[in-house]
VEXDREN-2710 file (C-alpha; in Angstrom, 1 decimal):
% VEXDREN-2710
k/r/px/py/pz
1/MET/89.5/90.7/125.7
2/ASN/85.8/90.1/126.3
3/PRO/84.0/89.5/122.9
4/GLU/81.1/91.7/124.0
5/LEU/83.4/94.7/124.5
6/ILE/85.0/94.0/121.1
7/GLN/81.5/93.9/119.6
8/GLN/80.8/97.5/120.9
9/VAL/83.5/98.9/118.6
10/SER/83.2/96.3/115.8
11/ASP/81.7/98.9/113.4
12/GLN/85.0/100.9/113.7
13/LEU/87.3/98.0/113.2
14/GLY/88.7/97.1/109.8
15/ALA/89.4/93.7/108.3
16/ASN/92.5/93.4/110.4
17/GLY/90.6/94.0/113.6
18/LEU/92.0/97.5/114.2
19/PRO/90.4/100.9/113.7
20/TYR/93.2/101.8/111.3
21/THR/94.6/100.1/108.1
22/ILE/98.1/99.3/109.1
23/PRO/99.1/97.9/112.6
24/ILE/101.3/100.4/114.4
25/HIS/103.1/98.1/116.8
26/PRO/105.0/95.9/114.2
27/ASN/106.3/99.0/112.5
28/LEU/107.5/100.6/115.7
29/VAL/109.1/97.3/116.7
30/HIS/111.4/97.4/113.6
31/ILE/112.4/101.0/114.5
32/THR/113.3/99.9/118.0
33/LEU/115.2/97.0/116.7
34/GLY/117.1/99.0/114.1
35/LEU/118.1/101.8/116.5
36/PHE/119.2/99.3/119.2
37/ILE/121.2/97.1/116.8
38/ILE/122.9/100.2/115.3
39/ALA/123.7/101.5/118.8
40/ILE/125.4/98.3/119.9
41/ALA/127.1/97.7/116.5
42/PHE/128.7/101.1/116.4
43/ASP/129.8/100.9/120.1
44/ILE/131.4/97.5/119.3
45/ALA/133.1/99.2/116.3
46/GLY/134.3/101.9/118.6
47/VAL/135.7/99.4/121.1
48/LEU/137.5/97.5/118.4
49/PHE/138.7/100.7/116.6
50/PRO/142.4/100.0/117.2
51/LEU/142.1/96.8/115.3
52/GLU/140.1/98.4/112.5
53/LYS/142.4/101.4/111.9
54/SER/144.6/99.7/109.3
55/ILE/141.6/98.3/107.4
56/LEU/139.9/101.7/107.4
57/LYS/143.1/103.3/106.2
58/PHE/143.5/100.8/103.5
59/LEU/139.9/101.5/102.3
60/SER/140.6/105.2/102.5
61/ILE/137.8/105.7/105.0
62/ASP/138.5/108.7/107.2
63/ALA/137.0/107.6/110.5
64/VAL/137.4/109.0/114.0
65/ARG/136.8/106.7/117.0
66/SER/134.6/109.2/118.8
67/ASN/132.2/109.3/115.9
68/PHE/131.4/105.6/116.4
69/PHE/130.6/106.3/120.0
70/ASP/128.5/109.3/119.0
71/VAL/126.3/107.1/116.8
72/GLY/126.0/104.5/119.5
73/TRP/124.9/107.1/122.1
74/TYR/122.3/108.9/120.0
75/ASN/120.8/105.7/118.6
76/MET/120.5/104.2/122.1
77/VAL/118.7/107.3/123.4
78/ALA/116.4/107.2/120.4
79/ALA/115.7/103.5/121.0
80/ALA/114.7/104.2/124.6
81/VAL/112.3/106.9/123.5
82/VAL/110.7/105.0/120.7
83/THR/110.3/101.8/122.8
84/PHE/107.8/103.6/125.0
85/PHE/105.5/104.1/122.0
86/THR/106.3/100.6/120.7
87/VAL/105.1/99.0/124.0
88/ALA/102.1/101.3/124.3
89/ALA/100.9/100.5/120.8
90/GLY/101.5/96.8/121.4
91/PHE/99.3/96.8/124.5
92/TYR/96.6/98.7/122.7
93/GLU/96.5/96.4/119.8
94/ILE/96.8/93.2/121.9
95/MET/93.6/94.3/123.7
96/LEU/91.8/94.2/120.4
97/ALA/93.1/90.8/119.4
98/THR/90.7/87.9/119.0
99/PRO/92.9/84.9/118.1
100/PRO/91.6/81.4/117.7
101/ALA/91.6/79.4/120.9
102/ASN/92.2/75.9/119.3
103/VAL/95.6/76.7/117.7
104/LYS/99.1/76.2/119.1
105/SER/102.3/77.8/118.0
106/ALA/105.5/76.0/116.9
107/TRP/106.6/76.4/120.5
108/GLY/103.5/74.6/121.8
109/LEU/102.0/77.7/123.2
110/GLN/98.3/78.8/122.8
111/ALA/97.3/82.3/121.8
112/MET/96.8/83.6/125.3
113/GLU/100.1/82.2/126.6
114/THR/101.9/83.7/123.6
115/MET/100.3/87.1/124.2
116/LEU/101.1/87.1/127.9
117/TRP/104.7/86.2/127.3
118/HIS/105.0/88.7/124.5
119/GLY/103.5/91.4/126.7
120/VAL/105.7/90.7/129.7
121/GLY/108.7/90.5/127.3
122/GLY/107.9/93.9/125.9
123/VAL/107.8/95.5/129.4
124/LEU/111.1/93.8/130.3
125/LEU/112.8/95.0/127.1
126/LEU/111.5/98.5/127.7
127/ALA/113.1/98.5/131.1
128/LEU/116.4/97.0/129.8
129/ILE/116.7/99.5/126.9
130/VAL/116.0/102.4/129.2
131/GLY/118.5/101.0/131.7
132/MET/121.1/100.7/128.9
133/ALA/120.5/104.3/127.8
134/VAL/121.0/105.5/131.4
135/TRP/124.1/103.3/131.7
136/ARG/125.4/104.6/128.4
137/GLY/124.9/108.2/129.6
138/PHE/126.9/107.7/132.8
139/GLN/129.7/106.2/130.7
140/ARG/129.7/109.0/128.2
141/PHE/129.4/112.0/130.5
142/VAL/130.8/110.8/133.9
143/TRP/132.7/107.6/134.2
144/ARG/134.7/107.5/130.9
145/LYS/134.3/111.0/129.5
146/ASP/138.1/111.5/129.4
147/THR/139.0/108.1/128.0
148/ALA/139.3/107.1/124.3
149/ARG/137.2/104.0/124.8
150/GLN/133.9/105.4/125.9
151/VAL/132.0/102.2/126.8
152/GLN/132.8/99.3/129.0
153/TRP/133.1/95.7/127.8
154/SER/130.3/94.7/130.2
155/TYR/128.0/97.2/128.5
156/VAL/128.7/95.7/125.1
157/LEU/128.2/92.2/126.3
158/ALA/124.9/93.2/128.0
159/GLY/123.8/94.7/124.7
160/VAL/124.5/91.5/122.8
161/PHE/122.6/89.5/125.5
162/ILE/119.6/91.8/125.1
163/LEU/119.7/91.2/121.3
164/GLY/119.3/87.5/122.1
165/ILE/116.2/88.4/124.2
166/MET/114.9/90.5/121.3
167/PHE/115.2/87.5/119.0
168/VAL/113.1/85.3/121.3
169/HIS/110.6/88.1/121.9
170/GLY/110.3/88.9/118.2
171/THR/109.7/85.2/117.5
172/LEU/106.7/85.3/119.8
173/GLY/105.4/88.4/118.0
174/ALA/105.8/86.6/114.7
175/HIS/103.8/83.6/116.0
176/LEU/101.0/86.0/116.9
177/ALA/100.8/87.4/113.4
178/GLY/101.7/84.3/111.4
179/GLU/100.2/81.4/113.3
180/PHE/97.4/83.0/115.2
181/GLY/96.5/85.7/112.6
182/VAL/96.4/88.5/115.1
183/HIS/95.7/91.7/113.1
184/ASN/96.6/89.9/109.9
185/THR/94.1/91.0/107.2
186/ALA/94.4/88.0/104.9
187/ASP/94.2/85.5/107.8
188/ARG/91.1/87.1/109.3
189/LEU/89.3/87.2/105.9
190/LEU/90.0/83.6/105.3
191/ARG/88.7/82.6/108.8
192/ALA/85.6/84.6/108.0
193/GLY/85.1/82.6/104.7
194/GLU/85.9/85.5/102.4
195/ASP/88.4/85.7/99.5
196/PRO/91.3/88.0/100.5
197/ASN/92.1/88.7/96.8
198/ILE/88.6/90.1/96.1
199/VAL/88.3/92.1/99.3
200/LEU/91.7/93.6/99.1
201/GLN/91.4/94.4/95.4
202/GLN/88.2/96.2/96.1
203/SER/89.9/98.2/98.8
204/GLY/92.9/99.0/96.6
205/LYS/95.4/96.7/98.3
206/SER/97.2/93.6/97.3
207/PRO/97.2/90.4/99.5
208/SER/100.9/90.7/100.0
209/THR/100.7/94.2/101.5
210/GLY/97.3/94.3/103.1
211/THR/97.5/94.2/106.9
END
């Protein structure tokens, strides 16, 4: 982002470089991750239900196979909806990012390269998650609505593969915050020559929670 444009709104930006105290994107990211992981995990549990029945019976857990698939379906739909907001918040916050230009991440990438790959990865994951939700819907209501196993093995394997992409993508995001200090309050204060402990105490936050 052009520094002159950032300067125009500098009076509205906090110590983390955003017009609000807590970055929105990282929090929505964890909601997306949680929903998607739960969706795939419960669908896997539903697929493997015949192998689990004896264990569940031994533990006196009254479980029905369709309930696992219900959890998988609703969490996948929720993940698809939330991810639109996750990606939108990410692009808004990345436009306000002013990372150092002379730093490289553990992967040997500079800030701009990391932001570009993270942005492209976010759009890719949005498309994949929405595609998974549509695929899941066809299985639930059309292709396999009369079968006990509601999802295909290919769907489960695709979900596990996407989890791998999420790991790589999330690591890029962690590099932005941890190594480049993007919207990291303590990092930005240190670069400005200020003491984060004093500034955050004055604002009622602790260095460990201030963002």
